[in-house]
C-alpha positions in Angstrom: 74.5 -60.0 20.8 72.1 -61.4 18.2 72.4 -61.1 14.5 70.0 -58.1 14.1 72.1 -56.1 16.6 75.3 -56.9 14.7 73.7 -56.0 11.4 72.4 -52.8 13.0 75.9 -51.8 14.3 77.4 -52.5 10.8 74.6 -50.5 9.2 75.4 -47.5 11.5 79.1 -47.7 10.7 78.8 -48.3 6.9 75.6 -46.7 5.8 75.5 -43.5 7.9 76.5 -41.3 5.0 73.8 -42.9 2.8 71.2 -42.2 5.4 72.5 -38.6 6.0 72.4 -37.8 2.3 68.8 -39.0 1.9 67.6 -37.1 5.0 69.6 -34.0 4.1 67.8 -33.8 0.8 64.5 -33.8 2.6 65.2 -31.4 5.5 67.8 -29.2 3.9 70.3 -28.5 6.7 72.9 -30.4 8.6 71.7 -29.8 12.1 68.2 -31.1 11.4 69.7 -34.0 9.5 71.7 -35.0 12.5 68.7 -34.8 14.7 66.5 -36.8 12.3 69.2 -39.5 11.9 69.6 -39.8 15.7 65.9 -40.1 16.2 65.6 -42.6 13.3 68.4 -44.8 14.6 66.9 -44.8 18.1 63.5 -45.8 16.7 65.0 -48.5 14.6 67.0 -49.9 17.5 63.9 -49.8 19.8 61.9 -51.6 17.1 64.6 -54.1 16.2 62.4 -56.9 17.5 59.7 -56.1 14.9 62.2 -56.2 12.0 61.6 -59.1 9.6 64.9 -60.7 8.9 63.9 -61.4 5.3 63.7 -57.6 4.5 66.7 -55.4 3.8 67.8 -53.7 7.1 69.2 -50.7 5.2 65.9 -50.1 3.4 64.0 -50.5 6.7 66.1 -48.0 8.6 66.1 -45.6 5.6 62.3 -45.7 5.6 62.3 -44.9 9.3 64.7 -42.0 8.7 62.5 -40.6 5.8 59.4 -40.9 8.0 61.3 -39.0 10.8 62.4 -36.3 8.3 58.8 -35.8 7.2 57.6 -35.8 10.8 60.1 -32.9 11.4 58.9 -31.0 8.4 55.2 -31.4 9.5 56.1 -30.2 13.0 57.9 -27.2 11.6 54.9 -26.4 9.4 52.6 -26.6 12.4 55.0 -24.3 14.4 55.1 -21.8 11.5 51.3 -21.8 11.2 51.0 -21.3 14.9 53.5 -18.5 14.8 51.7 -16.9 11.9 48.4 -17.1 13.7 50.0 -15.6 16.9 51.4 -12.8 14.9 48.1 -12.0 13.3 46.3 -12.1 16.7 49.0 -10.0 18.3 48.8 -7.5 15.4 45.0 -7.3 15.9 45.5 -6.8 19.6 48.1 -4.1 19.0 45.7 -2.3 16.6 42.9 -2.6 19.2 45.2 -1.3 21.9 46.4 1.6 19.8 42.9 2.5 18.9 41.8 2.2 22.6 44.8 4.4 23.7 43.9 7.0 21.1 40.3 7.0 22.4 41.5 7.4 25.9 43.8 10.3 24.9 40.9 12.0 23.2 38.7 11.5 26.3 41.4 13.0 28.5 41.7 16.0 26.2 37.9 16.5 26.4 37.9 16.6 30.2 37.3 20.0 31.8 40.6 21.7 32.4 40.6 21.2 36.2 40.3 17.5 35.9 42.5 17.2 32.8 45.3 18.9 34.7 44.7 16.6 37.7 45.1 13.5 35.5 48.1 14.8 33.6 50.1 16.0 36.7 48.7 13.6 39.2 48.8 10.4 37.2 50.8 10.8 33.9 53.7 13.0 35.1 56.5 11.3 37.1 55.7 13.4 40.2 54.8 12.6 43.7 51.4 13.6 45.0 52.8 16.6 46.9 54.8 17.8 43.8 51.7 17.5 41.6 49.5 19.3 44.1 52.1 22.1 44.4 52.2 22.6 40.6 48.4 22.8 40.5 48.2 25.1 43.5 46.0 22.8 45.6 46.3 20.4 48.5 47.1 16.7 48.0 43.6 15.8 49.2 42.1 18.1 46.6 44.3 16.6 43.9 43.3 13.1 44.8 39.6 14.1 44.7 40.0 15.6 41.3 41.9 12.6 40.0 39.1 10.4 41.4 36.4 12.4 39.7 38.5 12.6 36.4 38.8 8.8 36.4 35.1 8.4 36.9 34.5 10.8 33.9 37.0 8.9 31.8 35.4 5.6 32.6 32.0 6.8 31.7 33.3 8.3 28.4 35.2 5.1 27.5 32.2 3.0 28.3 30.0 5.1 26.1 32.5 4.7 23.2 32.5 1.0 23.8 28.7 0.8 23.7 28.6 2.9 20.6 30.7 0.4 18.6 
């Protein structure tokens, strides 16, 4: 074991509370402090060969720890910004979806009664095809034809609304 490794081990034993205190003041909680200290000590150990023996090891490791702490804060800030942007985008999408659903509901209400009933009972109700057809007093084949025609009418109506925007 060379002298730098021995100094490094002594530093870990004797100066850990000093390092933790400095990092805690930057990141503000114990869990993040522990993560930062661990990362900083790993970086310092990996870079021990680049340490100039004439410098203070404690200051060198402290600087690495501070840099790691600020790296963590920058990463958290990026994550928060990404989360904010996602929330805004999701909110816009939710608004668009709500608006689109309201338009679809309006378009369904404007269908001729025969086709509106076919959509409501044949698609929106939790009924089988035969149950829906029985409620409407028609055959399943007729129900499916009406649903097909109603969907075509809805598609046309929604396309026209989309073009009108």
